[in-house]
C-alpha positions, -999 to +999 in steps of 0.1 A: -003-003+001+028+022+012+043+015-028+009+021-040+007+061-029+041+064-027+040+061-065+011+078-069+021+114-055+021+148-063+047+148-085+029+127-110-001+149-105+022+179-121+033+158-146-002+148-162-010+185-158+020+196-177+015+165-200-017+172-202-010+211-211+001+215-248-027+186-257-054+206-243-041+234-269-036+217-295-070+200-293-089+232-285-079+247-317-084+209-338-113+211-324-124+246-335-108+239-371-129+205-376-163+218-360-157+247-387-155+220-419-123+212-423-097+192-414-065+199-394-037+170-390-012+200-395-018+206-359+019+183-357+032+215-376+015+242-365+029+235-323+068+233-344+065+263-359+055+283-326+077+266-304+104+273-322+087+312-327+085+319-291+122+308-285+133+333-314+104+354-299+120+352-266+158+352-271+157+388-296+126+408-274+145+398-247+110+386-229+091+358-229+058+371-229+066+391-259+077+357-268+041+346-268+029+368-290+056+362-312+044+325-311+007+332-318+014+354-344+036+324-364+006+300-354-019+319-368+000+325-405+011+298-406-026+283-404-028+308-426-014+293-458-033+258-444-064+274-447-055+293-481-045+257-497-076+239-479-100+263-490-093+285-513-075+266-536-094+236-526-067+212-520-070+177-504-073+187-468-054+158-461-022+169-481-024+206-475-020+195-439+008+170-438+025+199-468+025+223-434+039+195-408+070+187-435+083+225-442+077+235-404+097+204-391+121+213-423+122+250-417+131+253-379+158+225-386+173+252-415+165+285-395+183+269-358+213+267-385+211+297-399+200+323-369+229+305-344+249+289-365+240+253-347+220+222-352+192+207-335+186+230-307+185+268-298+201+284-265+182+293-234+160+315-231+140+326-201+108+310-196+073+323-189+070+323-147+054+293-131+019+303-106+033+273-080+055+255-081+062+237-108+033+246-124+035+274-156+012+299-162+003+283-192-019+251-173-046+269-162-043+290-186-053+259-216-075+244-189-096+280-191-099+270-227-121+240-225-150+262-211-146+288-229-145+271-261-179+252-248-194+287-248-184+295-275-200+265-294-228+263-280-238+297-261-226+316-285-238+331-323-210+331-341-196+297-325-233+282-335-228+292-369-195+275-370-210+243-363-234+248-389-211+250-415-190+217-402-226+198-402-244+214-437-215+239-449-246+240-481-272+249-457-253+275-441-243+293-472-279+292-484-293+311-457-266+343-458-240+331-437-199+332-451-190+301-451-153+301-462-141+337-441-155+320-407-138+288-417-102+311-423-113+318-390-116+285-372-082+275-389-065+305-386-076+301-340-063+263-348-033+278-355-030+304-324-043+274-303-018+252-314+015+277-315+005+283-277+010+241-272+045+244-292+050+277-268+048+255-238+074+230-246+094+256-254+091+286-228+067+272-203+090+243-198+120+233-214+130+266-220+151+259-259+138+243-293+148+215-299+139+199-330+110+177-343+104+188-301+066+179-303+069+144-309+035+132-325+021+154-300+002+176-323-012+138-340-025+131-303-044+161-297-058+153-332-069+116-320-084+129-285-108+152-309-118+121-325-114+103-290-136+130-271-170+127-300-157+162-314-170+179-272-149+206-259-155+180-224-149+149-239-117+164-251-105+177-229-116+137-209-092+123-230-066+148-236-060+136-195-058+101-202-030+102-226-013+125-208-017+101-176+002+079-201+025+097-206+027+109-169+033+074-157+057+058-178+075+090-172+074+079-131+079+051-132+108+047-149+118+077-123+104+052-099+123+023-109+093+002-119+105-033-131+088-033-164+109-029-195+119+011-207+111+010-246+075-009-235+070+027-212+075+049-239+054+034-264+028+034-240+011+064-246+010+060-281-002+023-282-031+038-257-042+061-284-043+036-310-064+011-289-086+044-273-090+059-311-100+018-326-119+009-297-147+044-301-140+057-338-168+033-350-192+052-324-183+085-327-197+109-351-178+135-370-194+165-382-211+158-414-200+187-433-158+177-427-146+180-456-166+197-475-172+228-501-205+252-496-203+252-538-193+234-559-162+229-575 
């Protein structure tokens, strides 16, 4: 019994919060995009762009809050590219999302070399402050975003129009709703949220940027949206579940539990696959996801 209490301690709880924070940010962004009808597998690339921009902004402006602002702007502009390809040019949304991921991965590595003449990582920069011991200020902000997104989608006039765009874009267009404009806005907001997730990894946690540091979190966030049936609080629960698996893996290694290290490292991703495989048949995506309001 003492061993169980020792394992499930305050450090594990803090680890769950830290692991869940970038997932919650990115998942709320993906939720807004997909509720408007645009598939967004670009969350990984948007997170990576935001993480890198946060370090660059902090490095040159000497203030992590300015670095966060730079990250949000870069995330929104990067998402605008995805929106233009997906909405303006009507390109395949999976292909465009993949292109953003590849573009972000390659560009960040290139810019590290060009700016700092080194490869793989940036110099250390100042981090955002903590509100409590090892609890960064972005942690409560991430969880506060969940009820805000819920209220926006369920209780605001604009949010209801966004939901209509995702369910029946042709019908929404026929009653005067500018479907394309709303979708542009929601995709850009997904970039802002994902950039906040990336900024947490750098100026909220590590204090520097390393190559491909998002490590699939964007895809896990998208899986959380599906697992949560495209609803904010269901998505939050999925994020906490997946974060708990990551935190368990770290805690198990720290406590020296006799489980294979490779198995522990794979645990969060295996759990993600199992969870999605188990609920995807019962999930109902927005009916207009990937559809355009008017024919080509």
